[in-house]
C-alpha positions as CSV (number, residue, x, y, z in Angstrom):
1,M,52.5,129.0,55.6
2,I,49.9,127.6,54.6
3,S,48.5,127.2,50.4
4,N,46.1,125.4,48.9
5,A,43.7,125.6,51.8
6,V,40.2,126.2,51.2
7,I,37.6,126.6,53.8
8,S,33.8,126.2,53.7
9,G,31.2,125.4,55.5
10,G,33.0,124.3,58.9
11,V,35.1,122.0,56.2
12,F,38.9,122.4,56.1
13,S,40.5,121.1,53.1
14,Q,44.0,121.3,52.5
15,V,45.8,119.7,49.4
16,V,49.0,118.5,49.4
17,D,51.8,116.5,47.4
18,Q,48.1,116.1,45.2
19,R,46.5,114.5,48.2
20,Q,43.7,116.1,49.7
21,V,43.0,116.1,53.5
22,T,39.3,116.8,54.7
23,Q,38.5,117.5,57.9
24,T,34.6,117.7,59.6
25,Q,34.0,120.7,61.9
26,K,32.8,118.4,65.1
27,S,28.8,118.9,65.5
28,A,27.4,121.1,68.1
29,M,25.7,118.4,69.6
30,D,29.4,116.5,69.7
31,R,30.6,120.3,71.6
32,L,27.5,119.9,73.9
33,H,28.1,116.3,74.8
34,E,32.2,117.2,75.8
35,A,31.0,119.8,77.7
36,V,28.6,118.0,79.8
37,A,29.5,116.5,83.6
38,H,27.5,113.3,83.0
39,T,29.0,112.1,86.2
40,A,26.7,114.9,88.1
41,F,23.9,113.6,87.4
42,H,21.5,112.3,90.1
43,N,20.8,108.9,88.2
44,S,25.1,109.0,86.6
45,G,26.3,105.3,86.9
46,E,29.7,106.8,88.1
47,R,27.3,107.8,91.3
48,F,26.7,104.0,92.3
49,D,24.1,104.1,95.1
50,P,24.0,107.7,96.6
51,Q,22.9,108.3,100.0
52,K,19.4,109.4,99.6
53,C,17.2,108.9,103.0
54,H,16.4,106.1,104.9
55,P,12.3,104.6,104.2
56,N,10.2,106.9,106.6
57,T,13.1,109.7,107.3
58,R,13.1,113.2,106.4
59,V,9.3,113.6,106.4
60,A,8.7,117.0,107.3
61,V,11.5,118.3,104.8
62,L,10.9,116.3,101.8
63,D,7.1,117.6,102.7
64,K,8.4,121.1,102.5
65,I,10.4,120.5,99.4
66,E,7.3,118.9,97.4
67,K,5.2,121.8,98.4
68,W,7.5,124.7,97.4
69,A,8.0,122.7,94.1
70,L,4.9,122.0,92.8
71,R,4.0,125.9,94.2
72,V,1.1,124.8,96.7
73,D,2.7,126.4,100.0
74,P,1.3,130.0,100.0
75,E,4.6,130.4,102.6
76,T,7.1,129.8,99.6
77,S,5.6,129.3,96.5
78,D,6.6,133.0,95.6
79,T,9.9,132.7,95.9
80,S,12.3,130.8,93.0
81,I,15.2,129.5,95.1
82,L,15.3,127.1,98.2
83,W,18.4,126.8,99.7
84,L,18.6,124.0,101.5
85,S,21.1,124.1,104.2
86,G,23.1,122.9,107.0
87,A,26.1,121.5,109.1
88,A,28.1,119.2,107.6
89,G,27.4,115.7,107.7
90,A,23.3,117.1,108.7
91,G,21.9,114.8,105.3
92,K,21.6,117.6,102.5
93,S,22.8,115.8,99.5
94,A,20.9,112.3,100.9
95,I,17.6,114.9,101.1
96,A,18.4,116.0,97.7
97,Q,19.0,112.7,95.9
98,T,15.7,111.5,96.8
99,V,13.8,114.7,95.8
100,A,15.4,114.3,92.8
101,E,14.3,110.4,92.4
102,R,10.9,111.7,93.4
103,F,10.4,114.1,90.7
104,H,12.6,112.3,87.9
105,S,9.7,109.4,88.8
106,K,6.9,112.3,88.1
107,G,8.5,113.7,85.1
108,L,9.0,116.9,86.6
109,L,12.8,117.0,87.7
110,I,14.2,118.8,84.4
111,V,17.9,119.1,85.4
112,S,20.4,117.8,88.2
113,F,23.9,118.8,89.1
114,F,25.7,116.8,92.0
115,F,29.1,118.5,92.7
116,G,31.4,116.4,94.1
117,R,35.1,117.7,95.5
118,S,37.2,114.5,95.0
119,D,35.7,113.8,91.0
120,A,37.5,116.2,88.5
121,S,34.7,116.8,86.4
122,R,32.3,117.8,88.9
123,N,34.4,119.6,91.8
124,H,34.0,123.1,89.4
125,A,31.3,124.5,87.7
126,R,32.9,125.3,84.0
127,S,30.5,122.3,82.7
128,L,27.8,123.4,84.5
129,V,25.6,125.1,81.9
130,A,26.1,122.4,79.4
131,T,25.1,119.9,81.8
132,I,21.7,122.1,82.3
133,V,21.2,122.4,78.0
134,Y,21.5,118.6,78.1
135,Q,19.1,117.8,80.3
136,L,16.5,120.9,79.3
137,Y,17.2,119.8,75.6
138,S,15.0,116.2,75.7
139,V,12.1,118.0,76.9
140,L,12.4,120.9,74.5
141,P,10.0,120.9,71.3
142,P,11.8,120.1,67.8
143,A,12.1,123.9,67.3
144,A,13.3,125.3,70.2
145,Q,15.8,122.3,70.4
146,S,17.0,123.3,67.2
147,R,17.4,126.8,68.4
148,V,20.0,125.8,71.0
149,L,21.8,123.7,68.4
150,A,22.1,126.5,66.2
151,I,23.5,128.6,68.7
152,I,26.6,126.2,69.8
153,D,27.5,125.9,65.5
154,Q,27.4,129.7,65.6
155,D,30.0,130.3,68.0
156,P,31.7,126.9,68.7
157,L,33.5,128.2,72.4
158,I,30.2,128.7,73.9
159,F,31.3,126.5,76.7
160,T,34.4,128.4,77.4
161,K,32.8,132.1,78.2
162,S,31.2,132.8,81.4
163,L,28.6,131.1,83.4
164,L,26.3,134.1,83.2
165,V,26.8,134.3,79.2
166,Q,26.7,130.7,79.0
167,F,23.4,130.8,80.5
168,E,21.9,133.5,78.5
169,S,23.2,132.2,75.0
170,L,22.2,128.8,75.4
171,I,19.0,129.2,77.8
172,V,17.1,131.9,77.5
173,K,17.6,133.2,73.9
174,P,17.0,130.2,72.6
175,L,13.6,129.1,75.3
176,Q,12.2,132.9,75.4
177,P,9.7,131.9,72.5
178,L,8.6,129.1,75.2
179,F,8.4,131.1,77.9
180,D,6.2,133.8,76.3
181,D,4.2,131.5,75.3
182,G,3.5,129.6,79.1
183,F,5.0,126.4,77.7
184,W,6.0,126.1,81.4
185,N,2.7,127.9,83.3
186,S,1.5,124.4,84.2
187,V,2.7,122.9,87.3
188,S,2.6,119.6,85.9
189,A,5.3,120.8,83.6
190,P,9.3,119.8,84.3
191,H,10.6,123.1,85.9
192,L,13.0,121.9,88.7
193,V,16.6,121.9,89.3
194,I,18.5,120.7,91.9
195,I,21.6,121.9,92.4
196,D,23.6,120.0,95.5
197,G,27.0,120.4,97.0
198,L,27.7,124.0,96.3
199,D,30.6,124.1,98.6
200,E,31.5,120.9,97.0
201,C,33.1,123.2,94.1
202,I,36.9,123.9,95.7
203,D,36.9,127.5,93.6
204,R,34.7,130.0,95.6
205,E,34.5,132.4,93.2
206,M,32.8,130.1,90.8
207,Q,30.5,129.1,93.9
208,R,29.9,132.8,93.7
209,N,29.1,133.0,90.5
210,V,26.6,129.8,90.2
211,L,24.9,131.8,92.6
212,L,24.6,135.1,90.7
213,V,23.4,133.4,87.3
214,L,20.6,132.2,89.6
215,S,19.8,135.2,90.3
216,A,20.0,136.8,87.1
217,S,17.4,133.9,86.2
218,V,15.4,135.0,88.3
219,H,15.4,139.0,88.3
220,Q,17.0,139.9,84.9
221,F,16.0,136.8,82.8
222,H,12.5,135.8,84.4
223,S,12.4,132.4,84.1
224,P,10.1,129.5,85.3
225,L,12.8,127.3,86.0
226,I,12.6,126.8,90.0
227,F,15.9,125.7,92.2
228,L,16.5,123.7,94.9
229,L,20.2,124.2,95.5
230,A,21.9,122.7,98.9
231,S,24.8,123.5,100.5
232,R,27.2,123.7,103.6
233,P,26.5,127.5,104.9
234,E,29.9,128.6,104.4
235,H,30.3,132.2,104.6
236,D,31.2,133.0,101.2
237,I,27.4,131.6,100.0
238,Q,26.4,132.5,103.5
239,A,26.4,136.2,102.2
240,I,25.7,136.1,99.9
241,F,22.0,134.7,100.2
242,S,21.7,137.4,103.1
243,S,21.9,140.5,100.0
244,P,19.3,142.2,99.1
245,D,19.0,140.6,96.0
246,F,18.4,137.4,97.2
247,L,16.7,137.9,100.2
248,P,13.1,138.2,98.3
249,I,13.7,135.4,95.8
250,H,14.8,132.9,97.8
251,T,13.1,130.5,101.0
252,R,15.9,129.0,103.4
253,L,15.2,125.8,104.8
254,F,17.8,125.0,107.6
255,L,18.4,121.3,108.6
256,D,18.3,121.9,113.1
257,E,16.1,120.9,115.8
258,T,13.4,122.3,114.1
259,Y,12.8,118.8,112.0
260,L,13.3,117.0,114.6
261,P,16.4,115.1,113.5
262,D,16.6,112.5,116.8
263,H,13.3,111.0,116.1
264,D,14.6,110.3,112.7
265,I,18.3,109.0,113.3
266,E,16.7,106.7,115.9
267,L,14.3,104.9,113.9
268,F,17.8,104.6,111.4
269,L,19.8,103.0,114.0
270,R,16.9,100.9,114.8
271,D,16.9,99.7,111.3
272,Q,20.0,99.2,111.9
273,F,21.2,97.1,114.4
274,E,17.7,94.8,113.2
275,E,20.0,94.7,110.3
276,C,22.3,93.1,112.4
277,R,20.5,90.6,114.2
278,T,18.8,89.1,111.4
279,T,22.5,89.6,108.4
280,H,25.3,89.6,110.7
281,P,27.7,86.8,110.3
282,F,28.6,86.8,114.0
283,R,24.7,87.3,114.5
284,Q,24.1,84.1,116.9
285,M,27.1,85.5,119.1
286,I,24.7,88.8,119.7
287,P,22.7,89.1,123.2
288,T,19.9,88.8,123.8
289,G,17.6,92.6,123.7
290,W,21.0,93.9,122.8
291,P,21.2,96.6,121.9
292,S,19.8,98.7,124.7
293,N,17.5,101.2,124.6
294,H,19.8,103.5,126.3
295,A,22.4,102.7,124.1
296,V,20.5,103.7,121.3
297,K,18.8,107.4,123.0
298,E,22.6,108.2,123.7
299,I,24.3,107.6,119.8
300,T,20.9,109.9,119.0
301,S,21.9,112.3,121.3
302,K,25.8,112.2,120.4
303,S,24.4,112.7,116.5
304,S,24.1,116.2,117.5
305,G,21.3,116.4,115.3
306,Q,24.1,115.1,112.3
307,F,23.3,112.1,110.6
308,I,27.2,111.7,109.5
309,Y,27.9,110.7,113.5
310,A,24.9,107.6,112.8
311,S,26.3,106.3,109.9
312,V,29.9,106.7,111.0
313,V,28.4,104.4,114.3
314,A,26.6,102.5,112.4
315,K,29.5,101.5,109.6
316,F,31.4,100.3,112.5
317,V,29.2,98.4,114.3
318,K,28.0,96.7,111.0
319,S,32.2,95.6,110.0
320,P,31.0,91.5,108.9
321,R,35.1,90.8,110.6
322,H,34.0,91.8,114.4
323,R,30.8,90.9,116.8
324,P,28.5,94.0,116.4
325,H,27.6,93.9,119.9
326,H,31.7,94.6,121.2
327,R,32.0,97.0,118.7
328,L,28.7,98.9,120.2
329,D,30.5,99.1,123.5
330,I,33.5,100.4,122.1
331,V,31.3,104.0,120.9
332,Q,29.7,104.0,123.9
333,N,33.0,104.4,125.7
334,L,34.5,107.7,123.7
335,R,34.0,110.7,125.5
336,A,34.1,114.4,124.1
337,T,35.3,117.8,125.4
338,S,32.5,119.4,124.5
339,R,28.3,118.8,123.5
340,N,28.3,121.7,122.0
341,L,30.6,121.6,118.8
342,P,28.9,118.0,116.5
343,F,32.8,117.8,114.8
344,S,34.5,116.8,118.2
345,E,31.7,113.6,119.0
346,L,33.0,113.0,115.4
347,D,36.8,113.4,115.6
348,A,36.1,111.4,118.7
349,L,35.0,108.5,117.0
350,Y,37.7,109.3,113.9
351,T,40.3,109.2,116.8
352,H,39.3,105.7,118.2
353,I,38.7,104.3,115.1
354,F,42.6,105.0,113.9
355,S,44.5,104.0,116.8
356,G,42.4,100.3,116.6
357,V,44.4,99.9,113.4
358,D,48.0,98.2,113.7
359,D,50.5,99.7,111.4
360,I,49.2,103.0,111.8
361,E,52.4,104.5,109.7
362,R,51.5,102.9,106.2
363,V,48.0,103.5,106.6
364,L,48.5,106.8,107.1
365,D,50.8,106.9,104.3
366,V,48.0,105.3,101.7
367,I,45.5,107.6,102.7
368,S,48.0,110.3,102.9
369,F,48.2,109.4,99.0
370,H,45.3,109.3,97.9
371,I,44.1,112.7,99.9
372,T,46.7,114.5,97.8
373,F,46.3,113.0,94.4
374,Q,42.6,114.0,95.2
375,G,41.7,110.0,94.6
376,W,43.1,109.8,90.8
377,V,45.9,107.4,91.1
378,A,44.0,103.7,91.2
379,I,44.8,101.4,94.2
380,A,47.1,98.8,92.6
381,D,48.8,101.8,91.2
382,I,49.3,103.1,94.9
383,E,50.9,99.6,96.1
384,R,53.3,99.8,93.2
385,I,54.4,103.6,93.4
386,L,54.4,102.7,97.1
387,R,56.5,99.2,96.7
388,L,53.3,97.3,98.8
389,D,52.7,93.9,97.8
390,A,49.3,93.3,94.9
391,G,46.9,93.4,97.9
392,E,48.2,95.1,100.7
393,V,46.3,97.8,101.2
394,A,43.0,96.0,101.2
395,I,44.5,94.1,104.2
396,L,46.0,97.7,105.5
397,L,42.3,99.2,105.4
398,C,40.2,96.4,106.8
399,D,39.5,98.3,110.1
400,L,38.9,101.4,108.1
401,T,35.8,100.0,106.2
402,S,33.3,102.1,108.4
403,V,34.9,105.6,106.8
404,I,37.3,104.2,103.7
405,G,35.4,102.0,100.9
406,H,36.5,101.1,97.5
407,E,34.6,102.0,93.9
408,G,35.7,101.0,90.2
409,H,36.4,103.6,87.5
410,P,35.8,102.6,83.9
411,L,39.4,103.8,82.9
412,H,41.6,103.7,85.9
413,G,40.7,100.8,87.7
414,L,39.7,100.1,91.7
415,Q,39.9,103.4,93.3
416,L,39.6,104.2,97.0
417,K,37.3,105.7,98.3
418,I,36.6,108.1,101.6
419,L,33.3,107.7,102.6
420,H,32.5,111.0,104.3
421,A,34.3,114.6,103.4
422,S,34.7,115.6,106.8
423,L,37.3,112.5,107.4
424,A,39.5,114.7,104.8
425,D,38.9,117.6,106.9
426,Y,39.5,116.1,110.0
427,L,43.2,114.1,108.7
428,L,44.3,117.8,107.6
429,D,43.7,119.8,111.0
430,C,46.7,118.6,113.0
431,R,44.7,120.3,115.8
432,R,41.9,117.9,115.2
433,S,43.3,114.6,114.4
434,K,46.6,115.1,116.7
435,E,49.0,112.3,116.0
436,Y,47.3,111.4,112.8
437,S,47.2,113.8,110.8
438,I,48.8,114.5,107.2
439,D,51.5,117.3,106.3
440,V,50.1,117.2,102.5
441,V,53.0,119.8,101.6
442,K,55.4,117.1,102.6
443,R,54.4,114.4,101.6
444,R,53.6,115.1,98.3
445,T,56.9,115.6,97.9
446,D,58.0,112.3,98.9
447,Y,54.8,111.3,96.8
448,V,56.7,112.4,93.9
449,A,60.1,110.8,95.1
450,D,58.1,107.4,95.3
451,C,57.0,108.3,91.4
452,F,60.6,108.7,90.2
453,Q,62.0,105.9,92.2
454,F,59.6,103.8,90.4
455,L,60.1,105.2,86.9
456,S,63.6,104.6,86.9
457,Y,62.9,100.8,87.7
458,I,60.1,100.7,85.2
459,Q,59.9,97.8,82.8
460,C,57.5,99.5,80.3
461,Q,55.2,96.6,80.7
462,I,51.3,96.1,81.1
463,P,50.0,96.4,83.9
464,A,53.3,98.7,85.0
465,T,52.6,101.1,81.8
466,S,49.6,102.0,83.5
467,T,51.4,102.9,86.4
468,A,54.1,104.8,85.1
469,L,51.9,106.6,83.2
470,R,49.6,107.9,86.7
471,A,52.9,108.1,87.9
472,M,53.9,111.1,85.4
473,G,51.0,112.4,85.8
474,C,51.4,112.8,89.7
475,F,54.6,114.8,88.8
476,N,53.0,116.8,86.2
477,R,50.2,117.9,88.8
478,S,52.6,119.0,91.3
479,S,56.1,119.9,89.9
480,F,55.0,124.0,90.3
481,S,54.2,123.1,94.9
482,I,57.1,121.4,95.7
483,D,61.1,121.6,96.5
484,L,64.2,119.6,95.2
485,T,64.5,118.1,98.8
486,E,67.5,115.4,99.1
487,P,64.9,112.3,98.7
488,L,63.6,114.0,95.5
489,Y,67.4,114.8,94.2
490,D,68.5,111.0,94.9
491,A,65.3,109.7,92.6
492,M,65.8,112.2,89.8
493,R,69.1,111.7,89.6
494,R,68.7,107.8,88.9
495,F,65.8,108.3,86.5
496,S,66.4,107.6,83.3
497,I,64.6,109.1,79.9
498,R,66.9,107.0,77.6
499,R,65.8,103.6,79.7
500,I,62.4,104.4,79.9
501,Y,62.2,105.6,76.3
502,N,64.1,102.3,75.0
503,S,62.0,100.2,77.0
504,A,58.4,102.2,75.8
505,L,59.9,101.3,71.9
506,N,59.9,98.1,72.7
507,M,56.6,97.5,74.5
508,E,53.8,96.0,73.2
509,P,51.6,96.4,71.4
510,L,52.7,98.9,68.9
511,S,49.3,101.2,70.0
512,E,50.3,101.5,73.8
513,S,54.2,102.1,72.8
514,K,52.7,104.8,70.8
515,S,50.7,106.4,73.6
516,F,53.0,106.1,76.1
517,L,55.9,107.8,74.1
518,E,53.2,110.4,73.7
519,R,52.5,110.9,76.9
520,L,56.2,111.1,78.3
521,T,57.0,113.2,75.5
522,R,53.8,115.8,75.3
523,D,53.3,116.2,79.2
524,F,56.3,115.1,81.0
525,L,59.5,115.3,80.0
526,P,58.2,120.0,79.3
527,A,57.4,119.2,82.8
528,L,60.5,117.8,83.7
529,F,62.3,120.5,82.4
530,T,60.2,123.3,83.4
531,F,60.5,122.4,87.2
532,L,64.1,121.7,87.1
533,K,64.7,125.2,85.4
534,K,63.1,127.2,88.1
535,S,66.0,127.6,90.0
536,D,69.8,128.2,89.6
537,S,70.5,126.0,92.1
538,A,73.5,124.0,91.7
539,K,71.6,120.5,91.9
540,H,68.6,121.8,89.6
541,L,71.5,122.8,87.4
542,E,73.2,119.6,87.9
543,L,69.7,117.5,86.9
544,Y,68.7,119.9,84.2
545,Q,71.8,119.2,82.4
546,H,72.2,115.4,83.4
547,H,69.1,114.7,81.5
548,Q,69.2,117.4,79.0
549,S,72.1,114.9,77.7
550,E,70.2,111.6,78.2
551,Y,67.6,113.2,76.1
552,D,70.0,114.0,73.3
553,L,71.2,110.8,72.9
554,V,67.8,109.5,72.3
555,L,67.3,111.9,69.9
556,R,70.7,111.4,68.4
557,E,69.9,107.6,68.2
558,R,66.8,107.6,66.1
559,M,67.8,110.1,63.9
560,K,70.8,107.5,63.0
561,A,67.8,104.8,62.3
562,C,66.2,107.6,59.7
563,S,67.8,108.4,56.3
564,P,67.7,112.4,55.1
565,E,65.3,111.6,52.8
566,S,62.6,109.5,54.7
567,P,59.9,111.4,55.8
568,A,60.4,110.6,59.5
569,A,63.5,112.9,59.1
570,L,61.1,115.9,57.0
571,V,58.4,116.1,60.3
572,F,61.4,115.6,62.8
573,A,63.6,118.9,60.9
574,L,60.1,121.0,60.6
575,V,58.9,120.1,64.4
576,S,62.2,121.1,65.9
577,I,62.5,124.0,63.8
578,S,59.6,126.3,65.6
579,R,58.1,125.3,69.1
580,K,55.1,127.0,68.3
581,L,53.9,123.5,66.2
582,P,51.8,121.7,68.1
583,V,52.5,118.0,68.2
584,G,51.4,116.1,65.9
585,I,50.5,118.6,63.7
586,F,51.8,117.5,60.1
587,H,50.6,113.6,60.2
588,D,47.1,114.8,62.1
589,R,46.5,118.0,59.8
590,F,48.2,117.4,56.4
591,G,49.0,114.2,56.2
592,L,52.6,114.2,55.0
593,V,53.2,110.9,56.8
594,D,50.9,108.0,57.3
595,Y,52.3,106.1,60.0
596,S,50.1,103.2,59.6
597,Q,52.0,102.2,56.5
598,L,55.8,102.2,58.8
599,G,56.3,99.0,60.0
600,D,59.8,100.1,61.5
601,R,58.7,101.5,65.3
602,V,61.6,103.5,65.5
603,L,60.0,105.8,62.4
604,A,56.9,105.6,64.3
605,A,58.2,106.8,67.4
606,F,59.0,110.5,65.5
607,Q,55.2,111.3,65.2
608,L,55.3,112.7,68.5
């Protein structure tokens, strides 16, 4: 029961033991910031050096898009949506990025959102409207800005509602006076919204919802905003664009032979080969007249109009560890079974690249780990969990720099980066990759066993602590999709809750110890016991009883260090009575225990 509580104007006050604890509600701007996917901006630092059109390429496509956006093309000026589509690897994202940069420099871009399948912050559409609102906010007059923030204040949970409700509440209603006053009537007013890679949104139903919002923007709300949307022509997306509601409001730009991609690809290749001749470490070894005109024409033809093939070839040939003319000879010797399928050529190149790898099993192990956990685990963590030497991943993948790179992450460190989305598709399809295929279902369970094996011998010292957190996170994300195999049973049997708990208590500094223990008890242990309770098998039951007894022992040991009169004992008893009470509620909300005043590590651990 909560007593002596006062809620006034978004401020919560609670009087406890003659002390008043006050918590102020988050501001509307704070809530907006939290809901935004900042990595989805066209100029986000997280999207370092994004692909864009090579100089003097895609001229006709860019010109058509620009004329549509400026409303000077009589064929398309009456449509509010331009769908930029094409096969995988056709260069859609590069075009969208180039358009975004050009219109941003002219002050005509109002919003950009780039979906990314491997980025958990932008592989869904939950943050789409918030990201649009955030970017719109900067061009709005003060009165409109105030209306937007007022709506967020009135409904703090607005960002949990449907995309359509968010769009109407946060964009249409507060901006309606501007629509009516002709704020966006001028062609020079910023009005372009770019949404790239809708097919990278992993939820197909969410893809559909995004398109329905765009339709409502035109049909229902009569918004002056115009939308450039880029995606693959996948079945669900194409079906919606072909519906009666969409046909009159959109124009379709498909990247096919109409726009002479072979000319642009050939120009790109010649510039890349010229760069080899002038800057490559082994440029002195390159024969005069390399490459031949025939070689360039052949690669251009094999690209089947898709820039990804030419890009992969260029990266493969430009490898600083090899002679470019030898690498190009390798590419020219490839033969595909069908010239009608662009992926057959790409598959042939991928197959040859992987055939040149020495330790293919360990290479596939590393790549599979990265794909299985969606790029969430840093390279250093992969090395520790898979029991590789430090720096070994870089050595293993040195022959794959044309398809796999790395990137820095402010929280997780250096991570692997698959440079082409089609590589994962290739590896996961055994019909295409054959002996190089990856069985994610089987490997996921194996990797979870590796994680438990790592946790069994962890000494909680930095940097191993961060790897332990990643290992626990891998299990948390996988616990509902794995089975208790023999290797996993053995690894779980060796894992000791008591050992890792005691080790964490001795961790330095104290803040790291508290953070680790919180993740251990709040996320990992509940997931572990839930997993072990999901089956009545003898092995599940045996492991459950084993770890339950260990956890009971940990609790008894901690209680022995605590007198019955201590604040920690009170908190422990209260939390133990009701499972519905959130962890830490007594400390965070009511201030029953001020842990900054506790020097005893054992007592500090009880905030969990």
